[in-house]
N, C-alpha and C positions, 0 to 999 in steps of 0.2 A: 252139842250144844250148852249153853251153861246149864247150872245145876243150882240151889244152895239149899239148905236144911231149910227144917221146919223153924225157924229159928227167921222173921222174917229177914227179908235184905234192907227195908229200910235201919233195924237194929245194928244193922256192921257199915251204914254208910257214910260212918267216921273213922271206920277203921283198913274197910279198903274200898277201892273203885274203882272198875272197868270203863274206860272210855276208847270211842274211834278219835285219830288223830286229822280230822278231815285234812287239815295242810300240812302234809307229806303222803308225800307219792314216795312208797317205798323202794321204787326202784332206780330212782339217786342213786340209793344205798350199794345196790347190790355189786357194782364192780370192785366193791373196799371189800365185799366178802369173799373174794378171790385169793389174794395172799398172805391170810391170813397163817400167822407163825402157827405150828402145830403145839397144843398147852405138853408141855413138857414131864410135868405133874399125874400125867394120869394114863395108865397102860392102855397100850391097843392103840393109839395115835389117831383116834377116833372126831379127837375135839381140838378146833385152833382158836387164838385166842391175840385179842390185843388189850392194853388197857391205859387207861387215863385220869385227870381227876381235871376239873374246874369251879372255875368261883361265874356266878351272874354278876352283871354289873350295866345296870343301866340296859335290858334285853340285849348285851352284847359278854361273850362267852372267853374267858378270861382263862388260858390254859392253862395247868401251874406245873411246878417242877415234878419231872417224874419219883417215882418211889417203885417201895413194893408191897406186896401184899399180904397181909399181917390176919391172922383168924387164930382164936385159943382155939384150943381141942374142944375144949367145950360145947363151943360152935361147930366148931368141921373134925368131928372124929376121924375122918380121912385124911384129912391134909393142914391139921390145927397143929398149930406153931413151930410151921415153917414158912419160913421168908422166903415167897412167889416172883420171883423174878418174870416178867412178861414185857415184849415191843410196846410200845405207846400207837396209840391211834395216828391212821396218819396226818398231815396238819389238811391235804384237801380234804379229809373224810367234815374234821373240826369244824371250817371254815364253809361249810353247805351251810345255807337258808336252812334245807328240812332238817338238817342235826341239830341245830341251832332251838327249830321250831319243837326238838320231841327233847330235848333240854328243861325250855322255860316249861311245854304242858306236863314231864314231872315237878318241876320244883313248883308250879300256880296248885298240880292237887295234892301236895305237902305241902302249901303254905311252908316251905321255904326263911330264912332269914333270908335278905338281899347278898351277903355274903356268906352264906351255906358253903361247903365242897361239897361238888357231889364228885363220886367214884364211875367210869361209866368203863364196860367191860363190855367185848364186841367177841360173839361167840359165836361159831359155826360148830353145830355136832354131827355127826356123818354116819351113814348106816350105809349095808351091802347085802343083800344075801346074803342071808347064814348068819352074820352079824348083826348084833344091833348097837343102835347107839343112845349111850344110857345120860340122856341132857343132866343128872342131879347125882352122882354116884355117892353121893355122901348119904344120901337117902332125904327119910323128911326131916327138913330140920329149919334153924330161923339162922340168917349170918350177924349176928351180933352188930347191927347197929341202926337206927333209927326208922327208916323207910326204903323199901324195894320198890323198883319199876321194871315188870317186865314187858319189852316191847318187842311185838312180835314182825321181823322185816319179811320172812320169806318160806316158805314152805314147797319143796319140791321132793318129787315120786316118796311123800311118806303117809306112813300112820302113824299113830299116836301121837306121843308129845303132846300129853294132857296136862294142862298145869291144875294143879290142887291147893288148897288153903284149908289150916288143922287151928282150930283151937285149942289143942293137946296132940301128941304123937299117935298116943290110940284111938283119937276118936273118926269116926266116918269123915270125910271132909264137907265143910260148908258150902263150897265151890270147886267147881270141874268143868274147865272148859275150854276146849284147841283155841288157842291165840288164831287169831286170821289174821295176815297182815297188815299191817294199820291199827291195831289193839293195841291199847296198854292195861296192867294193871298196876295199880301201887296197893301195894302192903307197910300196915304198921308193923312191922318188924319186932315189935314187942309183944305182939295181942295174936299172932297168927305164925307157927309155920307151915311149909311151903316145901312143894315138893313137883317134880316133872318126870311123867311115864317115860321107861323105852322108847323106839321110835325104831320100825323095822319099815325095810323099803317097800313101800305099795306093787310096783310093777319089777321083773330081775335084770335090776342096774340100780349102781349108784343113789342117794337119796341124803337131800339135807335139811337143816334145819337155822336158821337164821335168826338171832335177837339181840337185843341191847337191854344188858340188866345196869339199872341206873342203881345204884344207894344213898343218901345221905345217913349220916357222915361217910366216907367213902372210904375208909379202911385200908386206906394206904397213906403210908409213912417213911420220910429220906431214910 
């Protein structure tokens, strides 16, 4: 269940939003999570990932040249100051109407400039009996961008994976919720830190958590 601190949700309405994107049937995304390359920068091989960047022009997506992801160590103490290379999103995924609807929902929520650059991370976190999956191995953090969106695609055989928002690292979260498929939380990265708790298998079998993480600016450079 969503929880908000004693500060009213209305006061935070301009800093983060939670919405269900009804124009998206998340089942249409599922095939594209079956062949994600392993993230080579995370020990344990429990995370898979692709990455691309786009702009929106007249409600159409324009895929921009591929590049590498770069964050300073001030924002990512685990993998900061490293040029990280990931495979691009598949063209067939980017061409889906539901994918365009997701990017437009993020852009509209942030009230982005029409030419704003948006980075899209396609991420699967896995777990198995005796082995947790950690969606945020860097801990409570900011990304070093303006806006972040986390869109839940699927949860299969898992417990945990609860999204938290904080006004400061050492404070209690002002928001915590397990995002259900179709839900999108959009956050002002200047005002909040974020974190997602580890996942573990609900039954004695592997489990997965599938999400898209969107950022603007993209943090991608050529």
